[in-house]
A tleap script that builds the chain and sets N, CA, C and O, in Angstrom:
source leaprc.protein.ff14SB
mol = sequence {
  NMET ARG THR LEU PRO CYS LEU LYS CYS HIE
  GLU ALA MET ALA LEU ASN ALA GLU ARG LYS
  ALA GLY ILE SER ILE PHE VAL MET GLY ASP
  GLU TYR LEU TYR SER TYR TRP GLU CYS ALA
  SER CYS GLN GLN TRP THR ILE GLU SER TYR
  HIE ASP ARG PHE LEU GLY GLU SER SER VAL
  HIE CYS LEU GLY PRO PHE SER PRO GLU VAL
  GLY THR GLU CYS VAL ARG LEU VAL GLN ALA
  CYS PRO HIE PRO GLY ASP LYS ASN CYS GLU
  CYS ALA SER HIE HIE ALA LEU TYR TYR GLY
  VAL PRO ARG CSER
}
set mol.1.N position { 155.987 -88.185 -22.368 }
set mol.1.CA position { 157.425 -88.258 -22.542 }
set mol.1.C position { 157.983 -89.293 -21.562 }
set mol.1.O position { 157.613 -89.314 -20.388 }
set mol.2.N position { 158.856 -90.128 -22.049 }
set mol.2.CA position { 159.473 -91.170 -21.226 }
set mol.2.C position { 160.621 -90.587 -20.412 }
set mol.2.O position { 161.419 -89.800 -20.921 }
set mol.3.N position { 160.696 -90.982 -19.140 }
set mol.3.CA position { 161.788 -90.543 -18.277 }
set mol.3.C position { 162.394 -91.752 -17.563 }
set mol.3.O position { 161.804 -92.832 -17.530 }
set mol.4.N position { 163.561 -91.553 -17.004 }
set mol.4.CA position { 164.264 -92.562 -16.218 }
set mol.4.C position { 164.864 -91.837 -15.022 }
set mol.4.O position { 165.453 -90.771 -15.199 }
set mol.5.N position { 164.737 -92.376 -13.802 }
set mol.5.CA position { 165.329 -91.695 -12.657 }
set mol.5.C position { 166.843 -91.901 -12.599 }
set mol.5.O position { 167.333 -93.004 -12.841 }
set mol.6.N position { 167.567 -90.854 -12.284 }
set mol.6.CA position { 169.004 -90.936 -12.082 }
set mol.6.C position { 169.262 -91.789 -10.838 }
set mol.6.O position { 168.614 -91.591 -9.810 }
set mol.7.N position { 170.189 -92.722 -10.920 }
set mol.7.CA position { 170.479 -93.578 -9.776 }
set mol.7.C position { 171.279 -92.861 -8.696 }
set mol.7.O position { 171.409 -93.385 -7.589 }
set mol.8.N position { 171.817 -91.682 -8.982 }
set mol.8.CA position { 172.578 -90.912 -7.988 }
set mol.8.C position { 171.680 -89.921 -7.249 }
set mol.8.O position { 171.574 -89.973 -6.023 }
set mol.9.N position { 171.033 -89.018 -7.990 }
set mol.9.CA position { 170.262 -87.939 -7.346 }
set mol.9.C position { 168.752 -88.115 -7.483 }
set mol.9.O position { 167.984 -87.343 -6.909 }
set mol.10.N position { 168.323 -89.122 -8.235 }
set mol.10.CA position { 166.916 -89.480 -8.416 }
set mol.10.C position { 166.100 -88.471 -9.230 }
set mol.10.O position { 164.872 -88.554 -9.262 }
set mol.11.N position { 166.766 -87.527 -9.885 }
set mol.11.CA position { 166.078 -86.617 -10.806 }
set mol.11.C position { 165.563 -87.412 -11.997 }
set mol.11.O position { 166.195 -88.382 -12.416 }
set mol.12.N position { 164.429 -87.013 -12.540 }
set mol.12.CA position { 163.891 -87.649 -13.744 }
set mol.12.C position { 164.683 -87.165 -14.947 }
set mol.12.O position { 164.846 -85.962 -15.150 }
set mol.13.N position { 165.172 -88.107 -15.741 }
set mol.13.CA position { 165.910 -87.778 -16.954 }
set mol.13.C position { 164.994 -88.021 -18.153 }
set mol.13.O position { 164.329 -89.054 -18.230 }
set mol.14.N position { 164.962 -87.079 -19.076 }
set mol.14.CA position { 164.085 -87.161 -20.242 }
set mol.14.C position { 164.778 -87.894 -21.385 }
set mol.14.O position { 165.958 -87.667 -21.652 }
set mol.15.N position { 164.042 -88.769 -22.055 }
set mol.15.CA position { 164.574 -89.586 -23.142 }
set mol.15.C position { 165.285 -88.751 -24.206 }
set mol.15.O position { 166.407 -89.080 -24.589 }
set mol.16.N position { 164.673 -87.704 -24.678 }
set mol.16.CA position { 165.237 -86.925 -25.779 }
set mol.16.C position { 166.430 -86.078 -25.364 }
set mol.16.O position { 167.274 -85.755 -26.199 }
set mol.17.N position { 166.516 -85.712 -24.086 }
set mol.17.CA position { 167.584 -84.826 -23.645 }
set mol.17.C position { 168.773 -85.567 -23.049 }
set mol.17.O position { 169.917 -85.179 -23.282 }
set mol.18.N position { 168.527 -86.613 -22.293 }
set mol.18.CA position { 169.606 -87.202 -21.521 }
set mol.18.C position { 170.037 -88.608 -21.941 }
set mol.18.O position { 171.043 -89.115 -21.447 }
set mol.19.N position { 169.299 -89.234 -22.834 }
set mol.19.CA position { 169.755 -90.516 -23.382 }
set mol.19.C position { 170.751 -90.189 -24.477 }
set mol.19.O position { 170.401 -89.579 -25.487 }
set mol.20.N position { 172.003 -90.601 -24.270 }
set mol.20.CA position { 173.084 -90.188 -25.166 }
set mol.20.C position { 173.463 -91.234 -26.209 }
set mol.20.O position { 173.970 -90.884 -27.275 }
set mol.21.N position { 173.223 -92.516 -25.918 }
set mol.21.CA position { 173.630 -93.565 -26.860 }
set mol.21.C position { 172.953 -94.869 -26.483 }
set mol.21.O position { 172.396 -95.011 -25.395 }
set mol.22.N position { 173.014 -95.822 -27.409 }
set mol.22.CA position { 172.479 -97.150 -27.144 }
set mol.22.C position { 173.172 -98.177 -28.024 }
set mol.22.O position { 173.635 -97.864 -29.120 }
set mol.23.N position { 173.238 -99.419 -27.524 }
set mol.23.CA position { 173.883 -100.494 -28.271 }
set mol.23.C position { 173.170 -101.807 -27.970 }
set mol.23.O position { 172.661 -102.011 -26.867 }
set mol.24.N position { 173.139 -102.685 -28.950 }
set mol.24.CA position { 172.515 -103.999 -28.826 }
set mol.24.C position { 173.606 -105.063 -28.782 }
set mol.24.O position { 174.493 -105.088 -29.636 }
set mol.25.N position { 173.537 -105.941 -27.785 }
set mol.25.CA position { 174.556 -106.977 -27.578 }
set mol.25.C position { 173.878 -108.345 -27.581 }
set mol.25.O position { 172.835 -108.522 -26.951 }
set mol.26.N position { 174.462 -109.306 -28.282 }
set mol.26.CA position { 173.946 -110.676 -28.354 }
set mol.26.C position { 174.713 -111.545 -27.362 }
set mol.26.O position { 175.937 -111.653 -27.441 }
set mol.27.N position { 173.986 -112.169 -26.422 }
set mol.27.CA position { 174.604 -112.988 -25.381 }
set mol.27.C position { 173.874 -114.323 -25.303 }
set mol.27.O position { 172.768 -114.398 -24.768 }
set mol.28.N position { 174.482 -115.360 -25.829 }
set mol.28.CA position { 173.958 -116.724 -25.729 }
set mol.28.C position { 172.461 -116.841 -26.047 }
set mol.28.O position { 171.705 -117.417 -25.265 }
set mol.29.N position { 172.038 -116.302 -27.180 }
set mol.29.CA position { 170.660 -116.398 -27.613 }
set mol.29.C position { 169.766 -115.268 -27.143 }
set mol.29.O position { 168.661 -115.102 -27.658 }
set mol.30.N position { 170.220 -114.492 -26.179 }
set mol.30.CA position { 169.460 -113.350 -25.673 }
set mol.30.C position { 170.046 -112.053 -26.227 }
set mol.30.O position { 171.191 -112.006 -26.678 }
set mol.31.N position { 169.234 -111.012 -26.179 }
set mol.31.CA position { 169.687 -109.697 -26.618 }
set mol.31.C position { 169.613 -108.731 -25.445 }
set mol.31.O position { 168.614 -108.680 -24.727 }
set mol.32.N position { 170.685 -107.966 -25.261 }
set mol.32.CA position { 170.716 -106.898 -24.269 }
set mol.32.C position { 170.763 -105.572 -25.020 }
set mol.32.O position { 171.584 -105.389 -25.919 }
set mol.33.N position { 169.888 -104.659 -24.651 }
set mol.33.CA position { 169.907 -103.308 -25.194 }
set mol.33.C position { 170.340 -102.387 -24.068 }
set mol.33.O position { 169.609 -102.199 -23.096 }
set mol.34.N position { 171.527 -101.813 -24.197 }
set mol.34.CA position { 172.045 -100.900 -23.195 }
set mol.34.C position { 171.839 -99.470 -23.680 }
set mol.34.O position { 172.233 -99.118 -24.792 }
set mol.35.N position { 171.218 -98.652 -22.836 }
set mol.35.CA position { 171.019 -97.235 -23.128 }
set mol.35.C position { 171.761 -96.421 -22.081 }
set mol.35.O position { 171.677 -96.703 -20.886 }
set mol.36.N position { 172.481 -95.417 -22.537 }
set mol.36.CA position { 173.357 -94.620 -21.675 }
set mol.36.C position { 172.752 -93.234 -21.456 }
set mol.36.O position { 172.540 -92.473 -22.400 }
set mol.37.N position { 172.482 -92.928 -20.191 }
set mol.37.CA position { 171.810 -91.689 -19.800 }
set mol.37.C position { 172.732 -90.853 -18.925 }
set mol.37.O position { 173.322 -91.366 -17.974 }
set mol.38.N position { 172.858 -89.562 -19.243 }
set mol.38.CA position { 173.644 -88.633 -18.438 }
set mol.38.C position { 172.702 -87.672 -17.727 }
set mol.38.O position { 171.900 -86.995 -18.370 }
set mol.39.N position { 172.795 -87.613 -16.411 }
set mol.39.CA position { 171.934 -86.730 -15.624 }
set mol.39.C position { 172.411 -85.284 -15.751 }
set mol.39.O position { 173.574 -84.983 -15.485 }
set mol.40.N position { 171.517 -84.405 -16.155 }
set mol.40.CA position { 171.852 -82.991 -16.290 }
set mol.40.C position { 172.077 -82.334 -14.932 }
set mol.40.O position { 172.774 -81.323 -14.848 }
set mol.41.N position { 171.501 -82.889 -13.871 }
set mol.41.CA position { 171.628 -82.290 -12.545 }
set mol.41.C position { 172.953 -82.621 -11.858 }
set mol.41.O position { 173.596 -81.737 -11.291 }
set mol.42.N position { 173.364 -83.893 -11.906 }
set mol.42.CA position { 174.566 -84.296 -11.149 }
set mol.42.C position { 175.696 -84.830 -12.033 }
set mol.42.O position { 176.765 -85.160 -11.518 }
set mol.43.N position { 175.489 -84.923 -13.341 }
set mol.43.CA position { 176.471 -85.384 -14.332 }
set mol.43.C position { 176.897 -86.847 -14.147 }
set mol.43.O position { 177.887 -87.277 -14.740 }
set mol.44.N position { 176.167 -87.612 -13.339 }
set mol.44.CA position { 176.445 -89.040 -13.205 }
set mol.44.C position { 175.665 -89.785 -14.295 }
set mol.44.O position { 174.712 -89.254 -14.866 }
set mol.45.N position { 176.082 -91.009 -14.568 }
set mol.45.CA position { 175.497 -91.795 -15.643 }
set mol.45.C position { 174.722 -92.978 -15.097 }
set mol.45.O position { 175.140 -93.618 -14.132 }
set mol.46.N position { 173.594 -93.263 -15.722 }
set mol.46.CA position { 172.785 -94.438 -15.434 }
set mol.46.C position { 172.673 -95.235 -16.731 }
set mol.46.O position { 172.460 -94.663 -17.800 }
set mol.47.N position { 172.816 -96.544 -16.633 }
set mol.47.CA position { 172.687 -97.399 -17.804 }
set mol.47.C position { 171.417 -98.226 -17.648 }
set mol.47.O position { 171.254 -98.965 -16.677 }
set mol.48.N position { 170.528 -98.090 -18.616 }
set mol.48.CA position { 169.318 -98.896 -18.646 }
set mol.48.C position { 169.628 -100.158 -19.442 }
set mol.48.O position { 170.121 -100.087 -20.568 }
set mol.49.N position { 169.336 -101.307 -18.854 }
set mol.49.CA position { 169.596 -102.599 -19.485 }
set mol.49.C position { 168.269 -103.311 -19.734 }
set mol.49.O position { 167.583 -103.716 -18.795 }
set mol.50.N position { 167.919 -103.457 -21.005 }
set mol.50.CA position { 166.729 -104.211 -21.393 }
set mol.50.C position { 167.207 -105.584 -21.831 }
set mol.50.O position { 167.994 -105.696 -22.771 }
set mol.51.N position { 166.742 -106.631 -21.162 }
set mol.51.CA position { 167.150 -108.007 -21.452 }
set mol.51.C position { 165.996 -108.703 -22.163 }
set mol.51.O position { 164.977 -109.021 -21.550 }
set mol.52.N position { 166.165 -108.933 -23.453 }
set mol.52.CA position { 165.169 -109.631 -24.265 }
set mol.52.C position { 165.562 -111.105 -24.300 }
set mol.52.O position { 166.444 -111.505 -25.060 }
set mol.53.N position { 164.895 -111.910 -23.466 }
set mol.53.CA position { 165.225 -113.327 -23.356 }
set mol.53.C position { 164.621 -114.125 -24.511 }
set mol.53.O position { 163.461 -113.931 -24.873 }
set mol.54.N position { 165.420 -115.018 -25.079 }
set mol.54.CA position { 164.948 -115.913 -26.132 }
set mol.54.C position { 163.859 -116.828 -25.573 }
set mol.54.O position { 162.830 -117.038 -26.216 }
set mol.55.N position { 164.081 -117.362 -24.400 }
set mol.55.CA position { 163.094 -118.193 -23.704 }
set mol.55.C position { 162.785 -117.540 -22.362 }
set mol.55.O position { 163.633 -117.526 -21.470 }
set mol.56.N position { 161.607 -117.011 -22.216 }
set mol.56.CA position { 161.248 -116.412 -20.938 }
set mol.56.C position { 160.866 -114.954 -21.046 }
set mol.56.O position { 160.802 -114.380 -22.133 }
set mol.57.N position { 160.616 -114.376 -19.900 }
set mol.57.CA position { 160.166 -112.983 -19.799 }
set mol.57.C position { 161.313 -112.004 -20.007 }
set mol.57.O position { 162.430 -112.234 -19.545 }
set mol.58.N position { 161.032 -110.928 -20.696 }
set mol.58.CA position { 161.991 -109.842 -20.826 }
set mol.58.C position { 162.006 -109.043 -19.528 }
set mol.58.O position { 161.043 -109.069 -18.762 }
set mol.59.N position { 163.107 -108.334 -19.287 }
set mol.59.CA position { 163.200 -107.529 -18.075 }
set mol.59.C position { 164.022 -106.271 -18.336 }
set mol.59.O position { 164.796 -106.197 -19.290 }
set mol.60.N position { 163.833 -105.292 -17.468 }
set mol.60.CA position { 164.572 -104.033 -17.533 }
set mol.60.C position { 165.114 -103.741 -16.149 }
set mol.60.O position { 164.393 -103.848 -15.157 }
set mol.61.N position { 166.382 -103.372 -16.078 }
set mol.61.CA position { 166.936 -102.888 -14.826 }
set mol.61.C position { 167.992 -101.836 -15.141 }
set mol.61.O position { 168.396 -101.669 -16.292 }
set mol.62.N position { 168.428 -101.135 -14.113 }
set mol.62.CA position { 169.397 -100.056 -14.299 }
set mol.62.C position { 170.700 -100.375 -13.583 }
set mol.62.O position { 170.708 -101.015 -12.531 }
set mol.63.N position { 171.787 -99.925 -14.163 }
set mol.63.CA position { 173.130 -100.076 -13.609 }
set mol.63.C position { 173.679 -98.693 -13.282 }
set mol.63.O position { 173.393 -97.725 -13.987 }
set mol.64.N position { 174.451 -98.601 -12.235 }
set mol.64.CA position { 175.072 -97.321 -11.916 }
set mol.64.C position { 174.812 -96.907 -10.490 }
set mol.64.O position { 174.359 -97.720 -9.685 }
set mol.65.N position { 175.085 -95.676 -10.163 }
set mol.65.CA position { 175.560 -94.613 -11.057 }
set mol.65.C position { 177.032 -94.791 -11.430 }
set mol.65.O position { 177.808 -95.432 -10.721 }
set mol.66.N position { 177.379 -94.201 -12.563 }
set mol.66.CA position { 178.743 -94.237 -13.063 }
set mol.66.C position { 179.270 -92.811 -13.213 }
set mol.66.O position { 178.511 -91.864 -13.420 }
set mol.67.N position { 180.568 -92.692 -13.105 }
set mol.67.CA position { 181.234 -91.386 -13.214 }
set mol.67.C position { 181.121 -90.836 -14.634 }
set mol.67.O position { 180.833 -91.580 -15.572 }
set mol.68.N position { 181.349 -89.530 -14.790 }
set mol.68.CA position { 181.352 -88.947 -16.134 }
set mol.68.C position { 182.380 -89.613 -17.059 }
set mol.68.O position { 182.135 -89.748 -18.257 }
set mol.69.N position { 183.519 -90.027 -16.513 }
set mol.69.CA position { 184.551 -90.658 -17.336 }
set mol.69.C position { 184.062 -91.989 -17.910 }
set mol.69.O position { 184.280 -92.276 -19.087 }
set mol.70.N position { 183.406 -92.793 -17.087 }
set mol.70.CA position { 182.887 -94.083 -17.557 }
set mol.70.C position { 181.785 -93.861 -18.589 }
set mol.70.O position { 181.786 -94.505 -19.638 }
set mol.71.N position { 180.853 -92.964 -18.309 }
set mol.71.CA position { 179.765 -92.686 -19.247 }
set mol.71.C position { 180.265 -92.181 -20.584 }
set mol.71.O position { 179.791 -92.610 -21.636 }
set mol.72.N position { 181.227 -91.268 -20.541 }
set mol.72.CA position { 181.789 -90.721 -21.774 }
set mol.72.C position { 182.493 -91.801 -22.576 }
set mol.72.O position { 182.395 -91.817 -23.803 }
set mol.73.N position { 183.200 -92.705 -21.908 }
set mol.73.CA position { 183.877 -93.809 -22.608 }
set mol.73.C position { 182.860 -94.750 -23.258 }
set mol.73.O position { 183.076 -95.213 -24.378 }
set mol.74.N position { 181.773 -95.032 -22.576 }
set mol.74.CA position { 180.731 -95.894 -23.156 }
set mol.74.C position { 180.150 -95.260 -24.419 }
set mol.74.O position { 179.992 -95.936 -25.435 }
set mol.75.N position { 179.838 -93.987 -24.361 }
set mol.75.CA position { 179.296 -93.289 -25.527 }
set mol.75.C position { 180.315 -93.266 -26.659 }
set mol.75.O position { 179.952 -93.446 -27.822 }
set mol.76.N position { 181.584 -93.047 -26.332 }
set mol.76.CA position { 182.629 -93.050 -27.353 }
set mol.76.C position { 182.688 -94.412 -28.054 }
set mol.76.O position { 182.821 -94.482 -29.276 }
set mol.77.N position { 182.589 -95.488 -27.274 }
set mol.77.CA position { 182.611 -96.833 -27.855 }
set mol.77.C position { 181.398 -97.075 -28.755 }
set mol.77.O position { 181.537 -97.642 -29.839 }
set mol.78.N position { 180.229 -96.657 -28.320 }
set mol.78.CA position { 179.026 -96.819 -29.144 }
set mol.78.C position { 179.182 -96.051 -30.454 }
set mol.78.O position { 178.853 -96.565 -31.523 }
set mol.79.N position { 179.682 -94.823 -30.369 }
set mol.79.CA position { 179.842 -94.005 -31.569 }
set mol.79.C position { 180.908 -94.553 -32.515 }
set mol.79.O position { 180.877 -94.270 -33.712 }
set mol.80.N position { 181.856 -95.339 -31.984 }
set mol.80.CA position { 182.904 -95.924 -32.819 }
set mol.80.C position { 182.404 -97.135 -33.612 }
set mol.80.O position { 183.045 -97.565 -34.571 }
set mol.81.N position { 181.257 -97.679 -33.202 }
set mol.81.CA position { 180.693 -98.847 -33.894 }
set mol.81.C position { 179.934 -98.405 -35.145 }
set mol.81.O position { 179.160 -97.450 -35.090 }
set mol.82.N position { 180.149 -99.093 -36.276 }
set mol.82.CA position { 179.414 -98.724 -37.480 }
set mol.82.C position { 177.927 -99.107 -37.425 }
set mol.82.O position { 177.113 -98.524 -38.141 }
set mol.83.N position { 177.568 -100.089 -36.575 }
set mol.83.CA position { 176.188 -100.567 -36.498 }
set mol.83.C position { 175.804 -100.898 -35.052 }
set mol.83.O position { 175.658 -102.075 -34.722 }
set mol.84.N position { 175.636 -99.899 -34.183 }
set mol.84.CA position { 175.353 -100.182 -32.766 }
set mol.84.C position { 174.043 -100.937 -32.532 }
set mol.84.O position { 173.895 -101.590 -31.498 }
set mol.85.N position { 173.111 -100.866 -33.445 }
set mol.85.CA position { 171.848 -101.576 -33.296 }
set mol.85.C position { 171.884 -103.021 -33.765 }
set mol.85.O position { 170.903 -103.747 -33.606 }
set mol.86.N position { 173.009 -103.450 -34.343 }
set mol.86.CA position { 173.149 -104.813 -34.855 }
set mol.86.C position { 173.734 -105.704 -33.764 }
set mol.86.O position { 174.926 -105.623 -33.469 }
set mol.87.N position { 172.909 -106.544 -33.170 }
set mol.87.CA position { 173.363 -107.407 -32.074 }
set mol.87.C position { 174.411 -108.422 -32.514 }
set mol.87.O position { 175.099 -108.997 -31.671 }
set mol.88.N position { 174.544 -108.648 -33.800 }
set mol.88.CA position { 175.519 -109.613 -34.310 }
set mol.88.C position { 176.846 -108.979 -34.733 }
set mol.88.O position { 177.737 -109.671 -35.226 }
set mol.89.N position { 176.973 -107.686 -34.542 }
set mol.89.CA position { 178.209 -106.989 -34.897 }
set mol.89.C position { 179.359 -107.528 -34.040 }
set mol.89.O position { 179.189 -107.752 -32.841 }
set mol.90.N position { 180.512 -107.733 -34.646 }
set mol.90.CA position { 181.678 -108.294 -33.955 }
set mol.90.C position { 182.782 -107.264 -33.743 }
set mol.90.O position { 183.940 -107.633 -33.545 }
set mol.91.N position { 182.442 -105.988 -33.784 }
set mol.91.CA position { 183.464 -104.950 -33.652 }
set mol.91.C position { 184.011 -104.879 -32.217 }
set mol.91.O position { 183.463 -105.487 -31.298 }
set mol.92.N position { 185.089 -104.130 -32.054 }
set mol.92.CA position { 185.727 -103.972 -30.740 }
set mol.92.C position { 184.786 -103.307 -29.738 }
set mol.92.O position { 184.837 -103.625 -28.549 }
set mol.93.N position { 183.937 -102.401 -30.188 }
set mol.93.CA position { 183.001 -101.718 -29.285 }
set mol.93.C position { 181.984 -102.699 -28.705 }
set mol.93.O position { 181.694 -102.658 -27.510 }
set mol.94.N position { 181.450 -103.568 -29.536 }
set mol.94.CA position { 180.501 -104.564 -29.049 }
set mol.94.C position { 181.165 -105.496 -28.028 }
set mol.94.O position { 180.543 -105.865 -27.032 }
set mol.95.N position { 182.398 -105.869 -28.270 }
set mol.95.CA position { 183.113 -106.718 -27.319 }
set mol.95.C position { 183.386 -105.965 -26.017 }
set mol.95.O position { 183.244 -106.537 -24.936 }
set mol.96.N position { 183.771 -104.710 -26.103 }
set mol.96.CA position { 184.080 -103.918 -24.902 }
set mol.96.C position { 182.839 -103.678 -24.050 }
set mol.96.O position { 182.942 -103.591 -22.826 }
set mol.97.N position { 181.660 -103.567 -24.679 }
set mol.97.CA position { 180.430 -103.259 -23.951 }
set mol.97.C position { 179.566 -104.495 -23.709 }
set mol.97.O position { 178.359 -104.375 -23.499 }
set mol.98.N position { 180.164 -105.657 -23.737 }
set mol.98.CA position { 179.452 -106.925 -23.539 }
set mol.98.C position { 178.632 -106.921 -22.246 }
set mol.98.O position { 177.540 -107.489 -22.204 }
set mol.99.N position { 179.146 -106.293 -21.203 }
set mol.99.CA position { 178.450 -106.222 -19.908 }
set mol.99.C position { 177.843 -104.847 -19.644 }
set mol.99.O position { 177.427 -104.564 -18.520 }
set mol.100.N position { 177.788 -104.000 -20.649 }
set mol.100.CA position { 177.227 -102.659 -20.493 }
set mol.100.C position { 178.256 -101.591 -20.261 }
set mol.100.O position { 178.086 -100.456 -20.704 }
set mol.101.N position { 179.328 -101.935 -19.569 }
set mol.101.CA position { 180.440 -101.010 -19.326 }
set mol.101.C position { 181.742 -101.732 -19.649 }
set mol.101.O position { 181.816 -102.954 -19.527 }
set mol.102.N position { 182.760 -100.997 -20.055 }
set mol.102.CA position { 184.052 -101.649 -20.340 }
set mol.102.C position { 184.633 -102.264 -19.066 }
set mol.102.O position { 184.565 -101.667 -17.991 }
set mol.103.N position { 185.194 -103.443 -19.196 }
set mol.103.CA position { 185.868 -104.104 -18.074 }
set mol.103.C position { 187.305 -103.612 -18.014 }
set mol.103.O position { 187.971 -103.484 -19.041 }
set mol.104.N position { 187.782 -103.336 -16.791 }
set mol.104.CA position { 189.170 -102.881 -16.677 }
set mol.104.C position { 190.074 -104.009 -16.250 }
set mol.104.O position { 191.280 -103.813 -16.102 }
savepdb mol mol.pdb
quit
């Protein structure tokens, strides 16, 4: 089973239980896959960012921790998109999550 450590409390989060949403974003020829994880222990959010480079090595890193309010808003935006896995989607959710989290 795949896990990801929470960036706040370092508990292992399980893919099937704590990964709440995901979206694919197209950025200048590269693709970013953002996955949103909610820690069951501390309720903070960690965002896994997979960067699939058109030219070069792919990489994975994590963003956060984020508050429950930020995590819930990200999931709401992903759920509002008709095609979150389509990196070419031009909906408002894809624009809002261009950097993984909404910009204020």
